[in-house]
C-alpha positions as CSV (number, residue, x, y, z in Angstrom):
1,G,-8.3,-7.7,3.4
2,A,-5.2,-9.1,4.4
3,L,-3.0,-6.8,6.8
4,V,0.2,-6.7,4.8
5,G,2.4,-4.4,7.0
6,A,2.0,-6.1,10.5
7,S,5.2,-6.5,12.2
8,G,7.0,-10.1,11.1
9,I,5.0,-10.2,7.7
10,R,8.0,-9.5,5.6
11,T,9.8,-12.4,7.3
12,V,7.2,-14.7,6.4
13,V,6.5,-13.8,3.1
14,R,10.3,-13.8,2.2
15,D,10.4,-17.5,3.8
16,L,7.4,-18.6,1.6
17,Y,9.2,-16.8,-1.3
18,E,12.6,-18.5,-0.7
19,A,10.9,-22.5,0.3
20,S,12.1,-24.7,-2.2
21,D,8.8,-26.6,-2.2
22,G,6.1,-25.2,-3.6
23,G,3.4,-27.0,-1.6
24,S,4.1,-24.6,1.5
25,V,3.4,-22.0,-0.7
26,T,0.1,-22.9,-2.0
27,E,-1.1,-23.7,1.0
28,A,0.0,-20.0,2.8
29,L,-1.7,-18.5,-0.2
30,N,-4.9,-20.4,0.2
31,D,-5.0,-19.8,3.9
32,L,-4.4,-15.7,3.2
33,F,-7.0,-15.3,0.4
34,G,-9.4,-17.7,2.4
35,F,-9.0,-14.9,5.6
36,A,-9.0,-12.2,2.9
37,K,-12.4,-13.3,1.4
38,P,-15.1,-12.6,3.9
39,R,-13.7,-8.8,4.0
40,A,-13.4,-8.2,0.2
41,R,-17.2,-9.1,0.0
42,R,-18.3,-6.2,2.3
43,N,-19.4,-3.0,1.1
44,L,-17.3,-0.3,2.5
45,D,-19.1,2.7,3.9
46,P,-19.8,4.8,1.3
47,R,-17.8,8.1,3.2
48,I,-14.7,5.5,3.7
49,A,-15.6,4.2,-0.3
50,R,-15.3,8.1,-1.4
51,A,-12.1,8.8,0.7
52,V,-10.4,5.5,-0.6
53,A,-11.0,6.6,-4.5
54,S,-9.9,10.4,-3.8
55,L,-6.8,8.6,-2.2
56,S,-6.8,6.4,-5.4
57,T,-6.8,8.9,-8.3
58,D,-4.5,11.7,-6.5
59,A,-1.6,9.9,-5.4
60,E,0.5,12.8,-5.5
61,E,-1.8,14.9,-3.7
62,V,-0.4,15.1,0.3
63,R,-3.6,14.4,1.9
64,S,-3.8,14.8,6.0
65,A,-6.3,12.0,7.6
66,A,-7.6,15.7,8.9
67,A,-8.2,16.7,5.5
68,A,-10.0,13.5,4.1
69,A,-12.0,13.5,7.5
70,R,-13.4,17.1,6.6
71,E,-14.1,16.0,3.1
72,I,-16.6,13.6,4.1
73,G,-17.8,15.3,7.3
74,L,-16.3,13.5,10.3
75,S,-13.9,14.1,12.7
76,S,-10.3,12.9,12.0
77,S,-10.5,10.6,15.1
78,R,-13.5,8.7,13.9
79,F,-12.4,9.0,10.4
80,Q,-9.1,7.2,10.9
81,H,-11.2,4.5,13.1
82,L,-13.8,4.0,10.7
83,F,-11.1,3.8,7.9
84,A,-9.1,1.3,9.9
85,D,-12.5,-0.6,10.4
86,E,-13.4,-0.6,7.1
87,V,-10.2,-1.0,5.0
88,G,-8.1,-3.2,7.3
89,V,-5.1,-1.0,7.6
90,P,-4.9,2.4,9.2
91,F,-5.1,5.6,6.8
92,R,-1.6,6.9,7.3
93,R,-0.3,3.1,5.7
94,F,-2.8,3.1,3.1
95,R,-1.9,6.5,2.0
96,I,1.8,5.5,1.7
97,W,0.8,2.0,-0.1
98,Q,-1.0,4.1,-2.7
99,R,2.3,6.2,-3.3
100,L,4.4,3.4,-3.6
101,R,1.9,1.9,-6.4
102,A,1.9,5.1,-8.3
103,A,5.8,5.6,-7.9
104,I,6.5,2.0,-9.1
105,A,4.3,2.1,-12.1
106,E,6.2,5.5,-13.1
107,I,9.2,3.5,-12.5
108,V,8.2,0.4,-14.5
109,A,7.1,2.8,-17.2
110,G,10.6,4.5,-17.5
111,S,10.5,7.1,-14.8
112,S,13.5,8.3,-13.4
113,F,13.1,7.6,-9.5
114,T,13.6,11.0,-8.5
115,D,10.7,11.7,-11.3
116,A,8.5,9.0,-9.9
117,A,9.0,9.8,-6.4
118,H,8.1,13.4,-6.7
119,R,4.9,12.6,-8.9
120,A,3.5,9.8,-6.5
121,G,3.9,12.3,-3.5
122,F,7.1,11.7,-2.0
123,Y,9.3,14.4,-0.9
124,D,12.6,12.9,-2.8
125,Q,14.3,9.7,-4.0
126,A,15.2,9.2,-0.4
127,H,11.9,9.4,1.1
128,F,10.3,7.1,-1.2
129,G,13.5,4.6,-0.9
130,R,12.8,4.6,2.7
131,A,9.4,3.9,2.2
132,F,9.8,1.4,-0.3
133,R,12.1,-0.7,2.0
134,Q,10.1,-0.2,5.3
135,T,7.2,-1.8,3.3
136,F,8.9,-4.1,1.4
137,G,12.4,-5.2,3.4
138,A,14.4,-4.1,0.4
139,P,16.2,-1.4,-1.2
140,A,13.9,0.0,-4.3
141,S,16.7,0.2,-6.6
142,P,18.0,-3.1,-7.1
143,S,14.4,-4.6,-6.9
144,L,12.8,-2.5,-9.4
145,R,15.3,-1.7,-11.7
146,K,14.9,-5.3,-13.1
147,V,11.1,-4.6,-14.0
148,R,11.4,-1.6,-16.0
149,Q,9.8,-2.0,-19.5
150,R,12.3,-1.3,-22.3
């Protein structure tokens, strides 16, 4: 339910991460969870729930908002507005987030960055790298090499 891509959020999260006193982090996370709780308890519109499920299972498939809208019987414009209202982030941002999650899981499991990027629906490793940096504010290679399973 939290909007994690709004401008400035990376700075706030980085400041919290680097803060020396754990109290401010706990307070900030409690505030974030308090914000997300009411949204998390709502049931999604069933059409949007189908679109989310489809995106979650087929990360490598590059699906446009127009194609997703056709699948559930809505116009592209209505679908994008309803998706953002129901999910809390625009369709495109959610789609990128799903692809990033799929690529990160592949990398953690031992895949090369290039293979992981392709399996998750990115055009190439550079495309994945740009999306990772834009989302997390840090380069992918140094960030993910440390978490690989041996």
